[in-house]
N, C-alpha and C positions, 0 to 999 in steps of 0.2 A: 353983557359983560364981555370984557376983552379977554383974549386967550391968556394973557400974562397977568391978569388981575389977581391980586392976593386979597383974600377975605379973612377976617379974624373975628371970632366971637369972644367977647370979653366977660360976658355975664351968663349966668345960667338961663336967664330969661331970653337973651338973644339966641342961645343954643337951642332952647326948647321951641322957640318960634321957628327957627330954621329947620329943625327936625320935622315939625308939622308940614312945612312947605316941601321938604325933601320927600316925605312919605306921600304927600299929595301928588307930586310929580311922578314918583315911582309907581304909584297905584294906577296911573294912566297907561303904563306900559311904554317901554323905550321906543317902539315903533310909532307911537302916537305923539311923540314930542317933536317940536321943531328943533332946528339946529341951535337956536338961541336958548331954548329951554334945556336942551341936553348939555350945553356948555355951562349954563347957570347951575344945573344939578351937579355937574362935575366939580365946579369951584366951591359950591356949598358943602359937598361931601368931603372935600379935602379939608376945609375949615372945620367941619364937625369932627373929623378924625383927629385933627391937631388939638382941638379942645378936649376931646375924650382922653387922648394920651396924657395931657397935662393934668386933668381933673379926675379922671377915673382910671388910673393905671392898674394893670393886672399885677397881682402880687407875684413875687418870684415863686417858681415851683418848689414844692416841699422836697427836702433832702430825704434820703432813705431813712435816716434816724428820726426825722420829724414825722414821716409817715408811720413808722413803728410806734412812736409815742402817741400819735393820734389814734391809732388802732387800739393801743393799750388803754387809753382813756375811754374809747367807745365800748370796750369789753369790760371796763371797770376792774382792771387787773392791777395788782401791785407789781413792782419790778420782779419780786420773787415769783409771783404767779405767772408772769409773762416768761420768765426764765424757765420755769417748769414746763410751760406749754411748748416752748421752743426747744426744750432739751438742752439748754445751755446753763452754765454756771451763772449764779447771780452776779458775782464779781465781774465776770467777763462782759455780761450784758450791760451792767452799769457803766463800765469803762467805755463801751461802744456808744451807748446813749449819751454819755457826757463828753464825747469827742476825745477821750484820752487814748482810745485804741481804734484803729481802722476796722471797719466791718470786714470780716473774712468770709471765705466760701461757706463755711459751716453756718455762720450767722445768716448769710444771704439765702442759702438753701432753705433753712428753717423758716425764715420770714416768708419766703415764697410758698412753701408747702403748708405751713400752719396758719398764716395770716392772709394769704392770697395777694401779697404785695409783690409786684414784679420789680426786682431790684435793678434790672437792666434799664428801666425808664429813667432812673435818677442816679446811676453810678457816678456820672461826671459831676454831680452837684455835691457830693460828700456823704 
């Protein structure tokens, strides 16, 4: 394969076949590959990455309110139950969860201490 050669996988079968070959080359160890095999592995890995980005994208990270809703579901709590657990008013919690009010320090502190959700991880996401 030439250094500038572009490779593209169009089907899942092509991708699967390439992954088998990639794993086979990688299992031999980098030091045991020829320069041609190393270059082939590089080109195949780039094409596999492009296929994965197109067909298996990562979901966007959860927002703080989505994390709280997920935890509420896991704990099988109503909004009222969650509000009581967090020491917040039900109306305030509902407004935050519905995006009508921004999470404040009191909410974020309660979420951290009572649910174990680090608000700093997702503050920029809403």
